[in-house]
FIKOLBA-868338 format. One line per field, with one value per residue (C-alpha): x, y, z. Coordinates in nm, 3 decimals. Each point is the difference from the previous one (the first is absolute). Layout:
N
px: c(X / ...)
py: c(Y / ...)
pz: c(Z / ...)
//
This chain:
190
px: c(8.079 / 0.153 / 0.362 / 0.154 / 0.358 / 0.226 / 0.032 / -0.071 / -0.278 / 0.187 / -0.148 / -0.037 / -0.212 / 0.142 / -0.146 / 0.204 / -0.094 / -0.307 / 0.213 / -0.087 / 0.262 / -0.093 / 0.274 / 0.108 / 0.332 / 0.184 / -0.095 / -0.074 / -0.364 / -0.247 / -0.242 / -0.300 / -0.076 / -0.319 / 0.003 / -0.289 / 0.082 / -0.197 / -0.064 / 0.246 / 0.316 / 0.347 / 0.120 / 0.362 / 0.017 / 0.278 / 0.011 / 0.267 / -0.034 / -0.379 / -0.268 / -0.108 / -0.051 / -0.351 / -0.155 / -0.349 / -0.198 / 0.216 / 0.101 / 0.347 / 0.368 / 0.066 / 0.332 / -0.023 / 0.293 / 0.049 / 0.278 / -0.111 / -0.368 / -0.267 / -0.127 / -0.365 / -0.158 / -0.360 / -0.245 / 0.278 / 0.013 / 0.306 / 0.348 / 0.172 / 0.358 / 0.003 / 0.307 / 0.052 / 0.283 / -0.188 / -0.366 / -0.244 / -0.091 / -0.370 / -0.129 / -0.336 / -0.019 / -0.345 / 0.141 / 0.359 / 0.177 / 0.077 / 0.327 / 0.163 / 0.241 / -0.064 / 0.201 / -0.095 / 0.266 / 0.067 / 0.314 / -0.179 / -0.362 / -0.247 / -0.078 / -0.370 / -0.136 / -0.347 / -0.019 / -0.297 / -0.079 / 0.060 / 0.352 / 0.282 / 0.343 / 0.357 / 0.094 / 0.330 / -0.049 / 0.267 / -0.013 / 0.301 / -0.177 / -0.359 / -0.238 / -0.183 / -0.376 / -0.227 / -0.359 / 0.114 / 0.103 / 0.364 / 0.201 / 0.341 / 0.315 / 0.318 / 0.254 / 0.355 / 0.130 / 0.175 / 0.352 / 0.223 / 0.355 / 0.176 / 0.367 / 0.052 / 0.360 / 0.149 / -0.341 / -0.313 / -0.364 / -0.239 / -0.371 / -0.268 / -0.352 / -0.282 / -0.326 / -0.318 / -0.097 / -0.315 / -0.292 / -0.373 / -0.233 / 0.287 / 0.211 / -0.014 / 0.173 / 0.259 / -0.115 / 0.268 / -0.079 / 0.280 / 0.037 / 0.279 / -0.188 / -0.356 / -0.238 / -0.117 / -0.374 / -0.146 / -0.382 / -0.296 / -0.298 / -0.247)
py: c(12.206 / 0.330 / 0.107 / 0.324 / 0.055 / 0.303 / 0.034 / 0.263 / 0.036 / -0.183 / -0.349 / -0.296 / -0.310 / -0.294 / -0.342 / -0.295 / -0.370 / 0.070 / 0.189 / 0.365 / 0.233 / 0.341 / 0.239 / 0.359 / 0.183 / 0.132 / 0.329 / 0.149 / 0.053 / -0.251 / -0.188 / -0.208 / -0.297 / -0.203 / -0.303 / -0.242 / -0.351 / -0.323 / -0.214 / -0.272 / 0.205 / -0.053 / 0.336 / 0.118 / 0.346 / 0.219 / 0.343 / 0.239 / 0.275 / 0.012 / -0.056 / -0.350 / -0.276 / -0.142 / -0.298 / -0.144 / -0.300 / -0.175 / -0.363 / -0.108 / 0.007 / 0.346 / 0.177 / 0.329 / 0.220 / 0.348 / 0.217 / 0.240 / -0.087 / -0.244 / -0.299 / -0.099 / -0.296 / -0.090 / -0.267 / -0.179 / -0.353 / -0.193 / 0.083 / 0.318 / 0.115 / 0.340 / 0.201 / 0.357 / 0.171 / 0.265 / -0.076 / -0.267 / -0.302 / -0.087 / -0.295 / -0.178 / -0.325 / -0.157 / -0.303 / -0.107 / -0.199 / -0.319 / -0.065 / 0.344 / 0.142 / 0.356 / 0.274 / 0.313 / 0.241 / 0.352 / 0.146 / 0.273 / -0.101 / -0.264 / -0.304 / -0.087 / -0.291 / -0.158 / -0.356 / -0.237 / -0.203 / -0.325 / 0.097 / -0.256 / 0.165 / -0.024 / 0.325 / 0.184 / 0.314 / 0.246 / 0.341 / 0.184 / 0.253 / -0.117 / -0.278 / -0.276 / -0.044 / -0.261 / -0.130 / -0.335 / -0.314 / 0.000 / -0.316 / 0.147 / -0.174 / 0.007 / 0.234 / 0.104 / 0.352 / 0.034 / 0.130 / 0.132 / 0.131 / 0.229 / 0.091 / 0.378 / 0.114 / -0.096 / -0.071 / -0.205 / 0.088 / -0.243 / 0.014 / -0.197 / -0.041 / -0.158 / -0.092 / -0.176 / -0.292 / -0.208 / -0.141 / 0.064 / -0.287 / -0.248 / 0.212 / 0.115 / 0.260 / 0.217 / 0.341 / 0.245 / 0.296 / 0.242 / 0.344 / 0.166 / 0.284 / -0.123 / -0.277 / -0.301 / -0.062 / -0.313 / 0.002 / -0.218 / 0.170 / 0.169)
pz: c(10.720 / 0.107 / -0.012 / 0.123 / -0.111 / -0.041 / -0.375 / -0.265 / -0.256 / -0.276 / -0.001 / -0.235 / -0.053 / -0.196 / -0.082 / -0.119 / 0.012 / 0.216 / 0.256 / 0.063 / 0.146 / 0.139 / 0.109 / 0.041 / -0.017 / 0.309 / 0.164 / 0.342 / -0.094 / 0.142 / -0.226 / 0.101 / -0.229 / 0.028 / -0.228 / -0.046 / -0.122 / -0.055 / 0.310 / -0.111 / -0.046 / 0.142 / 0.130 / 0.024 / 0.158 / 0.131 / 0.160 / 0.118 / 0.264 / -0.005 / 0.257 / -0.095 / -0.253 / 0.027 / -0.181 / 0.042 / -0.119 / -0.259 / -0.054 / -0.117 / 0.091 / 0.144 / 0.064 / 0.191 / 0.099 / 0.138 / 0.135 / 0.273 / 0.003 / 0.112 / -0.198 / 0.039 / -0.183 / 0.090 / -0.122 / -0.189 / -0.141 / -0.116 / 0.125 / 0.120 / 0.037 / 0.175 / 0.105 / 0.119 / 0.184 / 0.201 / 0.055 / 0.105 / -0.212 / 0.036 / -0.205 / 0.009 / -0.196 / -0.043 / -0.187 / -0.052 / -0.267 / 0.200 / -0.186 / -0.010 / 0.261 / 0.119 / 0.169 / 0.197 / 0.128 / 0.122 / 0.152 / 0.201 / 0.044 / 0.109 / -0.215 / 0.039 / -0.206 / 0.005 / -0.136 / -0.047 / 0.314 / -0.193 / -0.113 / -0.001 / 0.014 / 0.121 / 0.175 / 0.037 / 0.215 / 0.106 / 0.171 / 0.138 / 0.223 / 0.031 / 0.096 / -0.187 / 0.046 / -0.158 / 0.009 / -0.144 / 0.186 / -0.110 / 0.063 / 0.082 / -0.121 / 0.208 / -0.160 / 0.069 / -0.064 / -0.337 / 0.061 / -0.277 / 0.026 / -0.244 / 0.011 / -0.023 / -0.007 / 0.336 / 0.160 / -0.039 / -0.042 / 0.166 / -0.091 / 0.183 / -0.141 / 0.196 / -0.166 / 0.109 / -0.220 / 0.008 / -0.192 / -0.028 / -0.094 / -0.026 / -0.234 / -0.360 / -0.217 / 0.171 / 0.123 / 0.115 / 0.228 / 0.084 / 0.154 / 0.191 / 0.176 / 0.037 / 0.096 / -0.198 / 0.026 / -0.160 / 0.006 / -0.087 / -0.168 / 0.238)
//
């Protein structure tokens, strides 16, 4: 896996209870880390103000986050939670854990996820300024907009959220897809 993050040359590697943590101290200098791990490894990665966080070919429960950069996860197995504020989220799952919920989100970017053709899932998809595309036969569920009101001084704030909900293959674990400025693309393998 490859990570580019803005940090300085002071770094550390610690192992405790079969968990390895790799990190660096803050700086404006960019560092490129390439880390090789065993095939069956749960990966928890985070980046800040770099180009991307990239993971390939591992099996486990993965948590990927970034601020101001893209997340790419290819040839994955297991489950993924991926979140970035400014960048695309691109995930390709070859096999999924059939009992684990997953989440994919970006504030400013597309969310593009490839799932196995035989997947069974319950979907919650929301985009503020984009479209939703899918190769799957999604059985849409009727939904009502979620409206919340907050009292602010002498006025009120009203917020309305609209999401598309549905199932693939009769339903399964919940999968959430969310972006504000971008499209959601849900693909089957080519």
